[in-house]
C-alpha positions, 0 to 999 in steps of 0.5 A: 286596366279594362276599357268598355267599348264606347257606345253613342247614346240616343240622339247624340248627333242631334244634340251635337248639331244643336250645340250646347253642353249636354252632349259633352259627358258622353264625348269625354267618356268616349275619349277616355275609353279610346285612350285606355284602349290605346294604352292596352294596344301600346302594351301589346305592341311593345311586347317582344315577339312571342312573349308577354310583358314581363315584370322586369319590363319598364312598361309593365312597371308603369302599367302596374303603377297606373293600375294601382292609381286606378284602384286607389284613386279613380278620379286621378286615373281618369284625369291622367287619361283626360290629359291632352298630352296623354292622348297625343302621346299614346296615339302617336306611340301606338302609330309608330309601333304599328308602322315598325316591324316587331323586333326579335325576342329579347331585344329592346326597342331602338330609337324614338319609339323606345323613348316614346314608350318609356314616357309611360313611366313619367305619366305613371309617376305624375299620377302616383304623385297626385294620388299620394301613393307609396311608389318608386319608379324610374322616369325618362330624363335628359341631361337638361331635366325631367318632365312630369306631364301635367305637373311641371319641369325639373331643371338643374340649377343654372340650366335652361329647358330643352328636353327631347325624346330620348333617355340620356339619363334616368331619374327616379320618382319616389313617394311615401304616401305624403310627399314625392321626390325626384332624384337623378344624375346629369352632367350638372351632378346629382339633383334632388327635389321634393315635388310641390303639393300643387302645380303652382305657378311658372316660377316656383320658389323651389329651385329648379322646379317650373310648375305648369301654370294654371290660369283661372278666368272668372266672369259673373260668378262663372269660372274657367280653369285652364293649364298654360303648357309651354313645357311638354315637347308633345304639347302641339303634336309633331314636330316636337317643340322645345320647352319654353319658360314663360316670363312673368309678363307673358304669363300675365298677358295670357291671363288677361287676354284669356280672361277677357275672352272668357268674359265675352263668352259668359256675357254674350254666349253663355252656352258656348262658355259652358262648352269651352269650360268643360272641354278646353283644359289646356292652352298651348301658347305658340310664338311664331308670328302670323300676319293678316293681309292688312299687316296687323297681327292677329290670332291663329288657332289649332287643335289636335284630333288626338289631344281632346281639350287642347287649343294651340294659340298664337297672339300678338296684340290680339282681338279678344272677341276674335280670341273668343271665337277661336276658342269656340271654333277649336272646342267644336273640333275637339267635340267632333273628334271625340264623336268619331270615337263612337260613330263612323261619320265618313267612309274610306275614300283614299285620295279624295279631296275637295274645296275647303272655303277656310283652307288654301289646300284641298282637304279630305272628306273628314276634314271638310266635315270637321270644317263644316261643324266648326265653322257653323259654330263660328258663323253662329258666334258672329251672328250673335255678335252682330245682334249684340252690337246692333242692340248697343248701337255700335254700327261699325262692330255690327257691320264687322260681325255681319261680314264674319257671319255672312263669310262663314255662312256661305262657306259652310253652306257651300261645303255642306252642299258639296258633302251632301252631293258626294258619296263620302258620308256614312248614314250617321254622317248624313244624319249629322249633316242634315241637322247642321243644314237645318241650322243653316236654314234657320239662319237664312233670313239673318239681316246682313247690310250691303257693305257687310255682304260685299265684304263677305262676298269679296273675301269668298270670291278671292279665296275661291279664285286663288284655290282654282288657279292653284289646285283645279285641273289644268284645262290642257287642250282647251286653252290651246284651242281657245288661244288658236281661236283668238289668234284666228278670229280676234275678239269676235265670237268664238266659232260654235264648233270650237265651243263644242270642242272646248266643252268636251275637252274641259269635261275630259280634263275634269275641270270643275264648273264655273263658279256662280258670282255674287254680283249683287253683293259685290255691287253694294260697294261698287268702287269708282276707281276704274278697272285695271285693264291695262296689260301692264297691270297684269304682267305680275302672273302670281295668282294673288295678283290676279285675284286681287285685280279681278275682284277689284274689277268686279267691284268696279262693275266691269262685266268682263270680270265675271268669266275671269273670276268664275273660271280663272284657270282657263283664262290663265291658260289662254293668256299663257298660250297667247303669250308664248306666241307673242300676242299677250293681252289684258286678261279682262279682254280675254275673259269677255271673249271666253264668257260664251264658252264658260256659259256653254260648259255650265249648261252642258248635259252632265255626260258632256262636262265634269262632275260637280257637287251642285247644279249648274248656274249662270255666271251672274248668279246673285246669291245673297251673303248671309241672308240668302238661301 
């Protein structure tokens, strides 16, 4: 099984930045080549020290059968390499073998690595069954059943699913060129089953057989066929998930929700629909509940870099338009992961992390670029949704979509600017980022109403404030200097010499610049319910509580909130220092005291302050949301 070195076609980066389905074929080929190269690496790594893989080796038997499938039915072989579960399995197994020392000659692999290697025979058996070959191969099983990836799960009568990596039993799969059978012995006795010709549904009439459901979504003559995988333990990467049978009602629910989301894409985002249909081949339903801040259930989605074409989703009473957006989002992640099989986009930067507007934790450069690429498409999705809603006169839906657009437009713009100002990208990475920023420029004049801009700005400010309080470097000495200055002078101006000392201290500690605050956008829906300035309101020192109160104060028009929102970790440090001396004050009072210090730090020469990814700006910056430059 040879694998040609993948080569990026000309203008691939530009086509990917513009969007559309024309760039998908080379990405699919690249991922197929990667999986084949990983399979060769697996063969080499699994060989005992000083020996080739002999014919008695189960892995060699599996690879030989896959080779027969490749020769007799190339389409089936390629479909096997294209399975998201195959990509996840082979990459995970190679990584584990690379991390483990080689075993002495003649010794079998032990533990989970051996069980993972053995799973090659399950992929080979499933491929040979689809290709209608004559074959006979042992496959891994547990006492609870046998899994054939991409096809289904065989259980003894009366048992429930629960296979994990491990080989508590060995089963055999045999084919005579027309049909295939599984036989194995477990604690339930001997079981034999003729495999169905097709995958069928989740509740096949064959006793003990649970086929992997295939959903067919159709709208306006366009179809999307997708597997709904709740059986494969590796379906969502690590940690392993127990197989779970979908009841008829749950299966019907997924069919209806995915069909409705597909209709949204076909009718309003036809190019994105084509991308989803040609990329997403497997949906993994997750069961853990995720709640938004207003306590309504919502969607959550994920994808795996090793599992091209897989989207994992959580849903309870979901919004199908949001689901359609999630499908677009995760498709972009799969595309960029496959692109990186062809082109290096990010330079090695061990330990490097940056702010991500869509995640709560600092993210490495590669993840930041992934986010920029995926959320640019999310912003574009909601931009189109806003135009569609406005055309049909649905102002509430238009405002909601504009708020989503403005939120992610701002986030992508800021993250792209940070990447552009970094030393993390390769020349190809910079070319891609430049093309993505051109698309942002094209959307700069997109109309966004005041209420929508305010919702987006409030969400962005709240997220950034939380992030800084949790992850920005501690102001350290600067907080103590300012606490002593307040104790000495009260609410008067900070002495000039203290300002200079604080600026120098902040620079030494690596503190980021104060954030620009979108005052005009937030003022669009200025609230008249007052400012939570009483000390009692701030006794809860959790970052979430501070962020909520500070954002509310800013919306109410309290100018002191600017400093608190722009540099919350410094205000918290001074507040804590005064609290230790028994002089706790409302943070908004402190923030007004600190405003001149923050302005001085923002305007300090570069050598006197921490490095940043953008020019210094005043705390009252009025950058527009969505429609701003």
